[in-house]
N, C-alpha and C positions, 0 to 999 in steps of 0.2 A: 834537533834545531830548536832554538828558543822562539816561542811565539812573538811576532811583532804586536805591539799595543800603540795605542795614541795616549800621549801623556799631556795633560791641559794644567798649564800653571797660570792661575789669576791672582790678581791683588792690587794692592794699592801702588801708586807711583813711589819710584825710588825705595822700594824695598827689598831690592835685590833679585827680583825674579830673573831677569835676563842672565845675571851671573850664574844663578843656579842652574837655569836650564841649558846654557851652554856647556857648562862643566858636565852636567849629566849626559847631554847627546854625545859629547866628546867620548866620555867614558863607556858608553854602551853602543857607539857606532850608529846613532840615529841622526836623522835630519833635524836641524835647528832652525826654527822661525820666530823672528822677532816681530810680533805684530804691532807693537808699539812704533816700531821704526817706519812701518808702512803709513801708519797715520801722521807721523812726523814728516814723512817725504811728500805726502798730500799737503800737508800745512805749508812745507817749504815752496811746493809748486805753486801754491795760491800766493804766497808772498812775493815770489820773483816774478809773477804774471801781473801784479798789482791787484789781484783779486782779495786780497786780506789786507787793506789799509787800516790805520787806526780807528776810522769810523765803523768798521765792521766787515763781515764776510759778503762779498759778492756772490750770493748763493746761485743765481740764475746762469752766470757765467761760468761759474766752477763746475756746475751740473753740465753745462754744454761742453765744456773741455773733457770731462769724465765720459759723457755719452760719444763723444768724437773719438775716444781711444787714446787722447793725448798724454795720458798719464799711464806710463808704464813703470812699474816697480820690481825689481828683482834683487837677488843676492848672489854674490860671488866669494867663494871662499878666498880668505886672506892666509897664505902659507906663513906670512911672518908673524901674524897674531895668532894664528890656530883658529880664528874665527870668522864668520861671514862678515862682509860689508854690504852696505846698503846702497842700490844704484837706482837713480831716477832718470829714465828716460836714457839710459847708458851712461850716464855721469855718476861718478862715485861721489855719494853725499854723507858718508858716514860721519864725518865731524860736523858738518853744517847742521844737520838735524838733531844735534845734541846741545846746540846752543840755547841760551836762556831765551832769546827772542822767539825761538820755535816753540820752547816749552811752555811759554806764557800763552800761546794761540793754540795749541794742539788739542786740548779738550773741546773747545767749541765747534772744531772742524770734526772731532770724531763723534760729536753727538748728531750730526748731519745724516737723516736717513738715507740718503742715496750714496755717501761716502760708506757708510757702514754696509750697506748692501753689496756694493762693488768690492769691498775688502774681504767682507765674509765669503763671498763666492770664490774668490781667488785663494783664500785660506782652507776652505773645504776641498778644493782640488788639490792643494798641496798634500792633504792628508790622506788620500784615497787608498793609497798603498801601505798605509801605517807606518811604522818605525819612524815616527816624528814626535819632538817635543816642540810644543807651542806655547809661548806665554804672551799676556794680554790682560785684558779686563773682562773679556766675556767668553773665554775659550771653551770653558767647561759648561756654560749656560747656553749660548746661541750658536757658536761654531761647531763645537763637538759635545753635545750633550752626551753622545754614547761613548765618551772617552774612558778607557778601562782604569786609569789613574787621573784623579783631579785633585789639585792642591790648591788652597787659597792662602796667599802670603801676605803677612801685615807685620807692622811695627809701629812705634809711636811716630807722630808727624816729626817731633824735634830730631829723633834718629834717622829718620829718612831724610830730613832736610840737611843734616850733618854729611850722611854718606854722600848727597848730592853736591854739597859744597866741595868736599875733599875730592871728589871726582872731578869736577869741573877745575880746581885748584892744580889738580895733577896733570890736565890736559893744557893748561895755560901756558903758552911759550914765550910771553913776555911780561914783565913786571907791571905794565899797564893793564894787561887783561886780569892780573891776579888782583890788582888794586879795585877794578870794577865789580869783583864779585862781593855780593852782600848777602850774609846769612839769613837776614830778616826778609829780604826780598824773596829768597829761595824758599824758606819757609812758608811765607804768604803763598807762593805759587803752588807748593805742595797741598796746602789747605783747600786753596781754591780748585786745584784740580780734583781732590777728593770728593768735593760738593757737587762739582758739574759732573764728573764720572758716576756718581751714586744717585743722581737725581734727572739725568736725562730720560727722555721717553722711550728712546729704542736701545734696547739691550744694556740697561744700566749696570754698573759694577755691583755684584752681589755674588755672596758665597752659594755655589750650587749646594743643593740638599746633601748630595753623597761627596763632597769635597772634604778632603783632610785639611785642617787649620795648622798653619806653621806662623807663630809670632817668633820672629827672628830678631827681636829687639836687642837681645843679650847673647846672641850665638855668633860664633865666627863662621867665615865661608867654610872652613873645612868642616866644622858642626853640621853646618846647612847640607852641604854636599853628601855628609856620610846619611844623615836622617834621609834625604830623598832618594838616595841609591838604596836604603834598605827597603823602603816601600815599594821600589820598582821591583826588587828582586822577591818581594813576598807575592807579587802578582803575577809574574812570569815563571816562579818556581825555580 
């Protein structure tokens, strides 16, 4: 019987971490967890409850909501897509958390120590039995420093912005939604998130010392998946 391991995939925003992680988990029969979706769900909650207006985050109120257990995040497998969807307090929010208004606000939320403490604890609980693929910003450094396979994924900012633009364009259902998309705005968001993620005080984005680096600027999805599967097979024998 093949031993189960923890696979931690970290890296910059919009560099294909989730796509790689989902595909690998499906191929090897592991549980997949998108930690970025968890931070997005907290961000969406704060926006819905008026705790994140344009003037900034109402940290005390958000912490009180977290302490009171008012933010429950879960994942349910979607047989139509073959991937898990994100749920916030029992409601499916997979599409809502991917919108630009959430993307523009998620990094400051993710920098809050009490938010990171909550979600890190939940993520560690998910991985106790191993057999898990988890992607995010601090999986190999803070959540699972003991992970048997750590990968740090990156690509140029322009490549990542183009991928994000193409993804959002593909999800847009009306011409109005498509016209609202702006490449320069998305590129600015990518660069700002890089800076905030790398400079936050708690668990900043950085490559773990023992992580393998994958720059996928010029790679296809198939090439990325093959690269990752090969590294997994080397570890489990």
